[in-house]
C-alpha positions as CSV (number, residue, x, y, z in Angstrom):
1,M,8.0,-53.0,34.3
2,S,7.9,-49.5,35.5
3,Q,6.8,-48.8,39.0
4,L,4.4,-46.3,37.6
5,A,2.5,-49.1,35.9
6,Q,1.7,-50.5,39.3
7,Q,0.2,-47.2,40.5
8,H,-3.4,-46.0,40.1
9,C,-4.7,-42.7,38.8
10,E,-6.1,-40.3,41.3
11,A,-9.1,-38.3,40.7
12,C,-8.0,-35.0,39.2
13,R,-9.6,-31.7,39.9
14,A,-9.7,-28.7,37.5
15,D,-7.5,-26.8,40.0
16,A,-4.8,-29.5,40.2
17,P,-1.4,-28.2,39.3
18,K,0.2,-29.2,36.1
19,L,3.6,-31.0,36.3
20,S,6.6,-28.6,36.3
21,D,9.4,-29.2,33.8
22,N,11.4,-30.6,36.7
23,D,8.7,-33.1,37.6
24,I,8.5,-34.2,34.0
25,R,12.2,-34.7,33.8
26,E,12.0,-36.9,36.9
27,L,9.2,-39.1,35.6
28,Q,10.4,-39.3,31.9
29,P,13.0,-42.1,32.6
30,D,10.1,-44.4,33.6
31,V,8.6,-44.1,30.2
32,P,11.7,-43.5,27.9
33,E,9.9,-44.2,24.6
34,W,7.4,-41.4,25.2
35,E,8.0,-37.8,24.0
36,V,6.6,-34.6,25.6
37,R,5.0,-32.6,22.8
38,Q,3.1,-29.4,22.6
39,F,-0.3,-29.5,20.9
40,D,-2.6,-26.4,21.0
41,G,-0.5,-25.0,23.8
42,E,-0.8,-28.1,26.0
43,K,2.0,-30.6,26.9
44,R,1.2,-34.2,26.0
45,L,2.9,-37.5,26.3
46,S,3.0,-39.1,22.8
47,R,4.2,-42.4,21.4
48,V,3.8,-44.3,18.2
49,F,3.4,-48.1,18.5
50,K,4.2,-50.3,15.5
51,F,2.2,-53.4,14.4
52,K,2.3,-56.0,11.6
53,D,-1.1,-55.0,10.2
54,F,-4.3,-53.0,10.7
55,A,-6.1,-55.8,12.7
56,E,-3.4,-55.9,15.3
57,A,-3.3,-52.1,15.6
58,L,-7.0,-52.0,16.0
59,A,-6.9,-54.7,18.7
60,F,-4.3,-52.7,20.6
61,T,-6.4,-49.5,20.3
62,Q,-9.3,-51.4,21.9
63,S,-7.1,-52.7,24.7
64,V,-5.9,-49.1,25.4
65,G,-9.5,-47.9,25.3
66,D,-10.4,-50.6,27.8
67,L,-7.5,-49.5,30.0
68,A,-8.7,-45.9,29.7
69,E,-12.2,-46.7,30.6
70,D,-11.1,-48.6,33.7
71,A,-9.1,-45.7,34.9
72,N,-11.6,-43.0,33.8
73,H,-8.7,-41.3,32.0
74,H,-8.8,-41.1,28.2
75,P,-6.1,-40.5,25.6
76,A,-6.2,-39.4,22.0
77,L,-5.8,-42.5,19.8
78,L,-5.0,-42.5,16.1
79,T,-5.2,-45.9,14.5
80,E,-3.6,-46.5,11.1
81,W,-2.4,-49.4,9.1
82,G,0.5,-50.9,11.2
83,K,0.6,-48.2,13.9
84,V,-1.2,-46.5,16.7
85,T,-0.3,-43.0,18.0
86,V,-1.3,-42.5,21.7
87,D,-1.3,-39.1,23.4
88,W,-1.9,-38.8,27.1
89,W,-2.7,-35.5,28.9
90,T,-5.1,-34.3,31.5
91,H,-8.0,-32.5,29.8
92,K,-9.2,-30.8,33.1
93,I,-5.9,-29.0,33.6
94,G,-4.8,-28.6,30.0
95,G,-1.5,-30.3,30.4
96,L,0.5,-33.1,32.1
97,H,-0.3,-34.7,35.5
98,R,1.3,-37.7,37.2
99,N,-1.8,-39.7,36.0
100,D,-0.6,-39.3,32.4
101,F,2.8,-40.9,33.2
102,I,1.0,-43.7,35.0
103,M,-1.2,-44.4,32.0
104,A,1.8,-44.2,29.6
105,A,3.5,-46.9,31.6
106,K,0.3,-49.0,31.6
107,T,0.1,-48.5,27.9
108,D,3.6,-49.8,27.5
109,G,2.6,-52.9,29.5
110,V,-0.3,-53.5,27.1
111,Y,2.0,-53.1,24.1
112,G,4.3,-55.7,25.6
113,T,1.5,-58.3,25.4
114,Y,1.4,-57.8,21.6
115,Q,5.2,-58.3,21.3
116,E,5.3,-61.8,22.9
């Protein structure tokens, strides 16, 4: 499991700096299945998770939602039959923060419980 998954999100202020491209390159190996994508001019971490059916995808969505509530850091979640797309970014700063990489790693950990 990634060391990031063991860390906790810090409270993020609106004036917190976005991660630089170099910072992103340094953190990316800890969440190798995640892609950095631009959406409405903001960088986001995005990953599609696959499941055997809608019920399992929905259960995973709820698990990620619970994780997000606990951290007070919320992703965009798209639940479809057999897959869930998760996008993490920090709304307050309009881009990526270390918290997003922490939450991506934690999301990977949740997904692992569905693969056992």
